[in-house]
C-alpha positions as CSV (number, residue, x, y, z in Angstrom):
1,M,0.0,-0.1,-0.1
2,K,2.9,2.2,0.6
3,I,4.1,2.1,-2.8
4,L,0.6,2.8,-4.2
5,L,0.5,5.9,-2.2
6,L,3.8,7.0,-3.3
7,I,3.3,6.7,-7.1
8,L,-0.1,8.5,-7.3
9,S,0.2,10.9,-10.1
10,L,0.0,14.6,-9.8
11,S,-3.1,14.8,-12.0
12,F,-4.8,12.5,-9.8
13,V,-4.2,14.6,-6.8
14,V,-5.2,18.0,-8.9
15,N,-8.3,16.7,-10.2
16,N,-9.5,15.9,-6.7
17,C,-8.7,19.3,-5.3
18,R,-10.5,20.7,-8.4
19,A,-13.4,18.6,-7.5
20,Q,-14.1,20.0,-4.1
21,S,-12.9,22.8,-1.8
22,P,-9.2,22.3,-1.1
23,Y,-9.6,24.4,2.3
24,K,-11.0,21.8,4.9
25,F,-11.5,22.0,8.8
26,K,-9.3,19.5,10.7
27,S,-12.2,17.8,11.8
28,E,-12.7,17.0,8.1
29,I,-9.1,16.0,7.6
30,D,-9.2,13.7,10.6
31,S,-12.2,12.0,9.4
32,L,-10.4,11.3,6.2
33,V,-7.5,9.8,8.0
34,A,-9.8,7.6,9.8
35,N,-11.2,6.2,6.9
36,K,-9.3,3.1,6.4
37,K,-11.0,2.2,3.4
38,D,-9.6,5.3,1.5
39,L,-6.0,4.2,0.3
40,T,-5.5,7.9,-0.9
41,R,-5.8,9.2,2.8
42,F,-2.3,9.7,3.8
43,V,-1.5,11.2,0.4
44,Y,-4.5,13.9,0.5
45,A,-4.6,14.7,4.4
46,P,-0.9,16.1,4.5
47,L,-1.7,18.3,1.5
48,Y,-5.0,19.6,3.1
49,L,-3.3,20.3,6.5
50,S,-0.6,22.1,4.6
51,F,-3.0,24.4,2.8
52,I,-4.5,25.7,6.0
53,G,-1.3,26.3,7.6
54,E,-1.0,23.3,9.7
55,Y,2.6,22.4,8.8
56,Q,3.5,20.2,11.8
57,E,0.4,18.1,11.7
58,A,1.1,17.6,7.8
59,L,4.5,16.3,8.5
60,K,3.1,14.0,11.3
61,I,0.5,12.4,8.7
62,N,3.1,12.2,6.0
63,D,5.2,10.4,8.3
64,H,2.5,7.5,8.5
65,L,4.1,6.2,5.1
66,R,7.0,5.1,7.0
67,Q,7.9,3.6,10.3
68,A,10.9,4.5,12.7
69,G,13.7,2.2,11.7
70,D,12.5,1.8,8.2
71,L,15.5,3.6,7.2
72,P,18.8,2.3,8.0
73,P,21.5,4.5,9.6
74,V,24.2,5.8,7.6
75,A,26.9,3.1,7.3
76,A,30.3,3.9,8.9
77,A,32.1,4.3,5.5
78,Q,29.3,6.8,4.5
79,K,29.4,8.9,7.5
80,A,33.2,9.0,7.6
81,S,32.9,10.3,3.8
82,F,30.2,12.8,4.8
83,E,32.3,14.3,7.6
84,K,34.8,15.4,5.1
85,Y,32.3,17.9,3.7
86,H,31.8,21.2,5.7
87,P,28.5,23.3,5.4
88,I,28.4,26.8,3.6
89,K,25.5,29.1,3.1
90,A,23.1,27.7,0.6
91,V,22.0,31.0,-1.5
92,P,25.5,32.2,-2.4
93,Y,26.8,28.8,-3.7
94,I,23.4,28.2,-5.6
95,L,23.9,31.7,-7.3
96,E,27.6,30.8,-8.1
97,Q,26.6,27.6,-9.7
98,A,23.5,29.4,-11.6
99,R,25.9,31.6,-13.4
100,K,27.3,28.9,-15.3
101,T,24.2,27.5,-16.9
102,S,21.2,29.1,-18.2
103,I,18.6,26.4,-16.7
104,V,18.2,25.8,-12.9
105,I,15.6,23.0,-11.8
106,I,14.5,22.7,-8.3
107,N,12.1,20.2,-6.8
108,E,9.7,20.0,-3.8
109,A,8.0,17.9,-1.6
110,H,4.3,18.8,-2.2
111,N,3.4,19.1,1.6
112,H,6.4,21.2,2.3
113,S,5.5,24.9,2.1
114,D,8.8,25.8,3.3
115,H,10.3,24.5,0.1
116,R,8.1,27.1,-2.0
117,L,9.2,29.7,0.3
118,F,12.9,29.2,-0.2
119,A,12.5,28.7,-3.9
120,S,10.5,32.2,-4.0
121,R,13.4,33.9,-2.2
122,L,15.8,32.8,-4.9
123,L,13.7,34.8,-7.5
124,P,15.1,38.4,-7.1
125,Y,18.9,37.1,-7.0
126,L,18.2,34.9,-10.0
127,K,16.7,37.9,-11.9
128,K,19.9,39.8,-11.1
129,L,21.8,37.1,-13.0
130,G,19.5,37.2,-16.1
131,Y,16.9,34.4,-15.2
132,N,13.6,35.9,-16.6
133,F,11.4,32.7,-17.1
134,I,9.7,30.3,-14.5
135,G,8.0,27.1,-15.3
136,F,5.5,25.7,-12.9
137,E,4.7,21.9,-13.0
138,A,1.8,22.8,-10.8
139,L,-0.1,25.2,-13.2
140,N,-2.8,23.4,-15.0
141,D,-4.1,26.0,-17.4
142,D,-2.6,28.6,-19.7
143,D,-4.4,31.9,-18.1
144,Q,-4.0,34.9,-20.5
145,E,-5.2,37.0,-17.5
146,L,-2.3,35.9,-14.9
147,V,0.2,38.7,-15.9
148,R,-2.4,41.3,-15.7
149,R,-3.9,40.1,-12.6
150,K,-1.0,39.4,-10.8
151,Y,-2.2,36.5,-8.6
152,P,-3.2,32.9,-9.3
153,L,-6.8,31.5,-9.1
154,V,-7.8,28.6,-6.9
155,K,-8.9,26.5,-9.9
156,Q,-5.5,26.7,-11.7
157,G,-3.8,23.9,-9.8
158,G,-4.1,21.3,-7.0
159,Y,-0.9,22.4,-5.1
160,I,-1.0,26.2,-5.9
161,V,-3.9,26.7,-3.4
162,D,-1.3,26.8,-0.8
163,P,-0.9,30.3,0.3
164,S,3.1,30.0,0.0
165,F,2.8,28.5,-3.6
166,G,0.2,31.4,-4.7
167,N,2.7,33.8,-3.1
168,F,5.8,32.1,-4.8
169,I,3.8,32.8,-8.3
170,R,2.8,36.5,-7.1
171,N,6.4,37.3,-6.5
172,A,7.5,35.8,-9.9
173,L,4.9,37.9,-11.5
174,A,6.1,41.2,-9.7
175,L,9.4,40.6,-10.7
176,N,8.3,40.3,-14.4
177,Y,9.2,36.9,-14.9
178,G,7.7,34.9,-17.8
179,V,5.2,32.5,-15.8
180,F,4.4,29.2,-17.9
181,K,2.8,25.9,-17.2
182,Y,4.7,22.7,-18.6
183,E,2.6,19.8,-17.2
184,A,1.8,16.7,-19.2
185,A,-1.7,16.1,-20.6
186,D,-4.2,14.7,-18.3
187,G,-4.1,10.7,-18.5
188,A,-0.2,10.9,-19.5
189,N,1.5,7.5,-17.9
190,N,4.8,8.0,-15.9
191,K,7.3,8.0,-18.9
192,E,4.7,9.9,-21.2
193,R,4.6,12.5,-18.5
194,E,8.3,13.0,-18.2
195,I,8.5,13.1,-22.2
196,Q,5.7,15.6,-22.5
197,E,6.8,17.7,-19.7
198,A,10.4,17.9,-21.0
199,D,9.1,18.7,-24.7
200,N,7.0,21.5,-23.3
201,I,9.8,23.1,-21.4
202,V,12.3,22.8,-24.3
203,R,9.6,24.3,-26.7
204,M,9.9,27.3,-24.6
205,I,13.5,27.3,-24.5
206,K,13.5,27.3,-28.2
207,S,11.2,30.0,-28.6
208,N,13.2,32.3,-26.3
209,P,17.0,31.4,-27.0
210,N,18.4,34.0,-25.1
211,A,16.5,33.6,-22.0
212,K,17.4,31.8,-18.8
213,F,15.0,29.5,-17.1
214,L,14.1,28.5,-13.7
215,I,12.0,25.1,-13.6
216,Y,10.0,24.2,-10.4
217,C,8.9,20.7,-10.0
218,G,7.9,17.8,-7.5
219,Y,10.2,15.2,-6.4
220,D,12.2,13.1,-8.8
221,H,11.3,15.2,-11.9
222,A,14.5,16.8,-11.2
223,I,16.7,13.7,-11.6
224,E,19.2,13.8,-14.5
225,D,19.1,10.1,-15.2
226,S,16.4,7.2,-15.7
227,L,14.2,5.7,-13.1
228,A,12.4,2.4,-13.3
229,N,8.8,2.8,-15.0
230,W,9.8,6.5,-16.0
231,G,12.8,6.1,-18.3
232,L,14.9,9.2,-18.4
233,A,13.3,11.9,-15.9
234,M,12.2,15.2,-17.0
235,A,15.4,17.0,-16.1
236,G,17.6,14.6,-17.9
237,R,15.2,14.7,-21.2
238,V,15.8,18.6,-21.0
239,K,19.6,18.4,-20.7
240,R,19.5,15.8,-23.7
241,L,17.2,17.8,-25.8
242,T,19.1,21.4,-25.3
243,G,22.7,20.2,-24.7
244,I,22.6,22.4,-21.8
245,D,23.5,21.0,-18.3
246,P,21.2,22.4,-15.9
247,L,21.7,23.0,-12.1
248,T,19.5,20.4,-10.4
249,I,18.6,21.1,-6.8
250,D,16.9,18.6,-4.6
251,Q,15.2,19.9,-1.4
252,V,13.6,16.3,-0.6
253,Q,16.4,14.0,0.3
254,L,17.5,16.2,3.3
255,T,14.1,17.8,4.5
256,E,12.7,17.6,8.0
257,T,10.1,15.1,9.1
258,S,7.8,15.4,12.3
259,N,10.6,13.3,14.4
260,R,13.9,13.2,14.0
261,E,13.8,9.4,14.0
262,F,11.9,9.5,10.8
263,D,14.6,11.5,8.9
264,Y,16.4,10.3,5.9
265,P,19.8,9.0,7.2
266,Y,22.2,11.7,6.1
267,R,19.9,14.5,7.8
268,R,20.5,12.7,11.1
269,L,23.9,13.8,10.9
270,I,23.1,17.5,10.4
271,D,22.2,20.1,12.9
272,L,22.4,23.4,11.6
273,N,20.1,26.5,12.0
274,Y,20.5,27.9,8.3
275,D,20.1,26.8,4.7
276,A,23.0,24.9,3.7
277,V,24.8,22.9,1.2
278,F,27.9,20.4,1.9
279,V,31.3,21.0,0.1
280,N,34.5,19.2,0.1
281,E,37.5,20.3,-2.0
282,G,35.2,22.0,-4.6
283,K,32.6,19.1,-4.8
284,V,29.0,19.6,-3.5
285,F,27.1,16.8,-1.5
286,N,24.8,15.1,-3.8
287,K,24.7,11.6,-2.4
288,A,21.9,11.6,0.0
289,N,20.2,8.9,-2.0
290,E,22.8,6.9,-4.0
291,S,20.1,6.0,-6.8
292,K,19.0,9.6,-7.7
293,T,21.1,11.9,-9.5
294,F,21.0,15.7,-8.4
295,D,23.9,18.2,-8.5
296,I,22.9,19.4,-5.1
297,N,21.2,18.1,-2.0
298,L,19.9,21.1,-0.3
299,Y,19.5,21.3,3.7
300,H,17.0,23.4,5.6
301,P,17.0,23.8,9.4
302,Q,14.4,22.5,11.6
303,T,11.3,24.6,12.0
304,H,10.6,26.4,15.0
305,Y,7.5,28.4,15.7
306,I,6.8,32.0,16.3
307,H,3.3,33.3,17.2
308,G,2.0,29.8,16.4
309,R,3.5,30.0,13.0
310,P,6.6,28.4,11.1
311,H,9.6,30.7,11.4
312,W,10.2,30.7,7.7
313,L,7.0,32.3,6.8
314,K,8.2,35.5,8.4
315,D,9.9,37.7,5.9
316,A,11.0,41.1,5.7
317,G,7.8,42.2,3.6
318,N,5.3,40.9,6.0
319,R,4.0,41.0,9.5
320,Y,2.4,39.0,12.4
321,V,-1.5,40.1,13.0
322,P,-3.3,38.4,15.7
323,I,-7.0,37.8,14.6
324,A,-8.6,35.3,17.1
325,A,-9.9,38.1,19.3
326,K,-11.6,39.7,16.3
327,I,-13.9,36.6,15.3
328,D,-17.4,36.9,16.8
329,I,-19.1,34.1,14.5
330,G,-17.9,31.3,16.7
331,F,-15.3,28.6,16.4
332,P,-13.5,26.7,15.1
333,C,-13.3,28.9,11.8
334,L,-11.1,28.8,8.7
335,V,-9.7,32.5,8.3
336,F,-8.5,33.5,4.7
337,A,-6.5,36.7,4.0
338,Y,-6.5,38.3,0.7
339,K,-5.1,41.7,-0.5
340,Y,-7.3,44.5,-1.6
341,G,-8.4,44.2,-5.1
342,D,-8.3,40.5,-5.3
343,D,-11.1,38.4,-6.0
344,M,-12.0,36.7,-2.6
345,N,-14.2,34.2,-4.5
346,T,-11.6,32.8,-6.9
347,A,-8.0,34.1,-5.7
348,V,-5.5,32.0,-3.9
349,P,-5.4,33.5,-0.5
350,V,-2.2,35.1,0.9
351,D,-2.6,33.2,4.3
352,V,-4.9,30.7,5.7
353,I,-5.3,29.3,9.2
354,E,-7.7,27.3,11.2
355,L,-8.8,29.1,14.7
356,D,-10.0,26.9,17.5
357,D,-11.2,29.6,19.9
358,K,-10.5,33.2,21.0
359,G,-7.5,32.0,22.8
360,D,-5.9,30.5,19.8
361,V,-2.2,31.7,19.6
362,K,-1.8,31.6,15.8
363,D,-1.5,34.7,14.1
364,M,-1.7,35.4,10.7
365,V,1.2,36.3,8.5
366,L,0.3,39.2,6.2
367,P,1.8,41.2,3.4
368,K,2.2,45.1,3.8
369,G,-0.6,46.9,2.8
370,A,-4.4,46.8,3.3
371,V,-5.9,43.1,3.7
372,L,-9.4,41.7,3.9
373,I,-9.9,38.8,6.3
374,K,-12.6,36.3,5.6
375,A,-13.6,34.0,8.4
376,I,-16.1,31.0,7.8
377,N,-17.1,28.7,10.7
378,Q,-18.5,25.3,10.2
379,K,-22.1,26.2,10.0
380,G,-21.1,28.5,7.0
381,R,-21.6,31.8,8.8
382,Q,-19.0,34.2,7.4
383,Q,-17.3,37.6,8.8
384,I,-15.3,40.1,6.9
385,I,-12.7,42.0,8.9
386,H,-10.6,44.8,7.2
387,I,-6.9,45.0,8.2
388,N,-5.0,48.4,7.7
389,D,-1.8,48.9,5.9
390,K,0.1,49.5,9.2
């Protein structure tokens, strides 16, 4: 059953999220997890939790896919080899390598909003290096109004309903990146999907021969060689078809779990409070999984919480805003934040949380400027709150 859950296609997840509201109360998600007849529950539940800001709970549910001890410890020889590497800050190293190519491909784990935040923070630096197009696997349609509107719609993709993903797209648009989709057609099998994704990307590259491209994908699509049942992965196909060696960055193999005992073995050897890569005599560590070929395995620090929210949500451009005391429609409620001018019925919110009561410690993390808050309780009652721009 674990294998079945792990290989469910993106299109299956996307279609499920299209068919119903992706923003669910925790009680609804708990009911999904409790339904043992639903083989997809451990795929959907972490996604739904991440969409409403329940990052730690999403990690816990995702870890049902493995057991403590499933992953063997790093062998003595591997540990000795890894200890020859030393950590350096990730962003300067990535930018140094990005100068040497015109294609950067970075992956994510789909329940990890922090991966989207990190990739989004690369955007202004890559822009200065001449990167001016970004392809999103998660976009499912060509929206001619996206550039003008400057924000994505909930209907445009199963994963972009996560506020962190929506804000990633907003940031790309604000920096005037050319945003495009490259996902395969619905119904494509694993091998067909890799072929179609690569073909769609290469078509865009050939149409813009002097441009530089950031490609954002999930999991193993960033691998540069072949996988069983897939053939050559998307990144490898792009490399073969263009003759350009892309910089491939993996965020998954060293990512955190809900408990250190569930971490992939090499992560258990690391305890840093900054984003890092590991280098030794000019070579960067990329062997966190010997069977998967990336240029870089990227490490992010363990999440800690400020005002009830993951620390990585806070950036120079936003602020913590307590909201629970302003709610008067009853609890629990889902609370959505939108920029003024956004269509509250269709836009991906800039933040979403569930509040349990007036004493809930979770603050919203909001951008500068005026914001509209929409609270909805389980009975469907709604409340609109205006937040000023201070």
